N, C-alpha and C positions, 0 to 999 in steps of 0.2 A: 172819231176816236183817235187818240194819240198812240204812237208805237209802244210806249211804256204802259199802256193799259190792255194790250193784247194778251191772249193766252190765259193761263190760270195761275193763281198764286202758288208759290212754293216757298222754300226756305233756303238760307245760305248753307245750312248743314246738308240739305238734300242735294243741292247743286254741287257741293264739295264731294259728296260721296259718289255722285253720278259722273263727275268729270275730274276725278282726283288726279288723273295722269295727263290732263290737257295742259297745253303750254300757257294757258291764260288763267289757270285756277288761282294763282297768287293774287290776281286782281280783286278777288272777293274779299281779301283781307282788309281792304280799305273800308268796306261796308260793315264788316264785323266790328270795327273800332270807330264807327261813325258817330256814335252817341246820338245827339239831337238830329243828325242827318241820316239816321237809319231808315231803311225802306223795306218793303216786302217784295222780294224778287218775283219776276214773272217768267213762266216757261211756256214757249210755243212749240208744240210737238209736230209741226208741219211747216211746209213752205208758206211764206206770206207773199201774196200778190196784191199790190195796192193799185187800183185803176186810176189814181190821181196822185196828188202830193201827199206826203206823209212826214210827220215830225214827232219828235219826243216832246214831253212836257219839260218843266224847268228843273226837274230833279229834286231829290236824288232818285235814282232808279237802277235796277239791274234787269236786263231782258236777255234771255237765252233763246235763240231760234234754232231748233234742231234741223231745219231745212235751209232753203235759200230765202233771200229777201229780194223781191222784184217790185220796183216802183216805176210806173210809167211817167211820172212827173218829177218833182223835186223832193229829195230826201234831206231833211234837216235834223241833224243830231246835235243837240245843244243842252246847256244847263244855265241856270242863273249863276252869277259870279261865285266861283269857288265851291259850288255844289258838285258832288260826284255823280257820274252817270256811266254806265257800262252797257254796251250792246254787243252781244256775241252772235255771230251768224256762222253756223256750222257748214253751210254750203256756200254758194256764190252770192254776191251782192250785185244787183243791176239797178241802175237808175238813169234817168235822162240827165239830171244834174244832181250834185250832192254837195252839202256843206257840213262841216263839223266845227264846233268851237267851244270855248270855255272848258268846263270839266268833263265834256263828253269824250269817252274812250270807246273806240270801236275795234273789235277783233273779228276778222273774217278768216275762217279756216280754208275757204276756197279762194276764188279770185274775185276781183272787183272790176266791173265793166261799166263805165260812165260814158254815155253817148256824147255829152258835151263837156262841160267844165266841172272840176272838183276843187272845192275851196276848203282850206283849213285856217283857222284864226285863233288867237289867244292861247297858244300852246303853253304860255307861262302859267296858265290856270289848269294845266294837265291834259289839254286836248291832244289826242293822237289817234291815228288810224294805222292798225297793224294787220297786214295781209300775208297769209301763208303762201298764196300763189302769186299771180300776176296782177298788177294794178294797171288798167288801161283806160285812158281818158283822152279827150281832145287836148286838155291842158290841166295841169296840176298846179294850183296857186296857193302858196303858203305864206303866212307872215306871223309876226309876234311869237315866234318860237314854236308854232304848230309843227308837228312831225307826221310824216307818212312813211311807212316801211313796207316793202313787198319782197318776199323771199325769192320770187321768180322775176323780180325787176319791175321797173316803172316804164310803161310805154306811153309817153305823153310829152308835150311841151312843158317844161318845168320853169315856174317862176317862184323863186324863194331867195332867202338870204344866203350869201356865201357862207360855207361852213355848216349848213344844215345837215349834210351827210359827209362822212369821211370818204374821200376818193371820188365823189360825184359832185360836179359843179352844175348849178342851174343854167338853163339856156339863157334866161333873163334874170339878172340879179336884182333883188329888192334892196336897193341902196338908200331909198328914202331921200333922194336929192333932187327930186323934181324932173327926172328924166323919162317919166312914163309916156310923154308925148311922142317918143321915138317908136313906141310899140303899140300903144293902146288908143282906142277911139276916144275922142274928147269927152263923150257922154259918160265915161266910166272913170274919169280922173277927178281928183279933188282940186281945191283951189291952188294947191302947191305944185300940181303937175304929177302927182303920184297916183297909183291905182287906188281907187276907193272901193273897198270890198263890198260894201252894201250896194252901191250902184252896180258893181260888176255882177253880183249874184242876181239882182233884179233883171239886168240885161240878159244874162244867160238863161234865166227862167222864161223870159219873154221871147227867146230865140234871136236876140239881137247880137251882132258881132262885138266881141271884146277887143279883138286885134285889128290893127290897120291892115289894109290890103297888102299881101306879100310877106307879112311878118312871119307867119307860120311856115311858109315855104323856105324861109331863110335858115331854118333849123332842121336839116335833113335827118338828124339822129332821133327825132321825136318818136317815130313809130318803132324804134328799136328798144327792146327791154333792157333797161339799165339798172344794175344792182344798186340797192341802197344800203 
């Protein structure tokens, strides 16, 4: 079963009334005006513990989890091109690896703890991860305008385009000029020498290294919570 089929059916009106003062309630407006992309929201009234991988469907969807979300494998939050998707976790989110892309928007009222790597792609299609607490991962890798924000800071090696955040510069800048061979294993590079996100996600899920030996140690600030 996909994440967006968990819980019970509810309505946008019910979610608005229940969470009128939540910082993410405005996100529901997108679905109220969705027209052909309207969906029936789902409400999960407890913590979700998935013993393996877990993914959403292609969208549109709205899922509110009143507890935490714990995934022992890979968590994939995605939508088809330009379809909206919203996942709200009112507790903490934990996963071994995590990816979000296209129109998937994730709001976490607690903290996010990713054992290995966290990937965000296609932010130009509205993909974002917003965390009230801390975001902690081995590495946070973003491209194509994907954004991740954490109120208590990001503790991770950061790969992203310069200017992704005001006042925070990535450890490794995504310049798209074929310089990935300085940092990443050859198996996760494209033919131009840049990081291939599909290959990188597959490698992380399989437990294979993304970075060349010594690269992570060259960035001592990575375990420190840095404000976004």
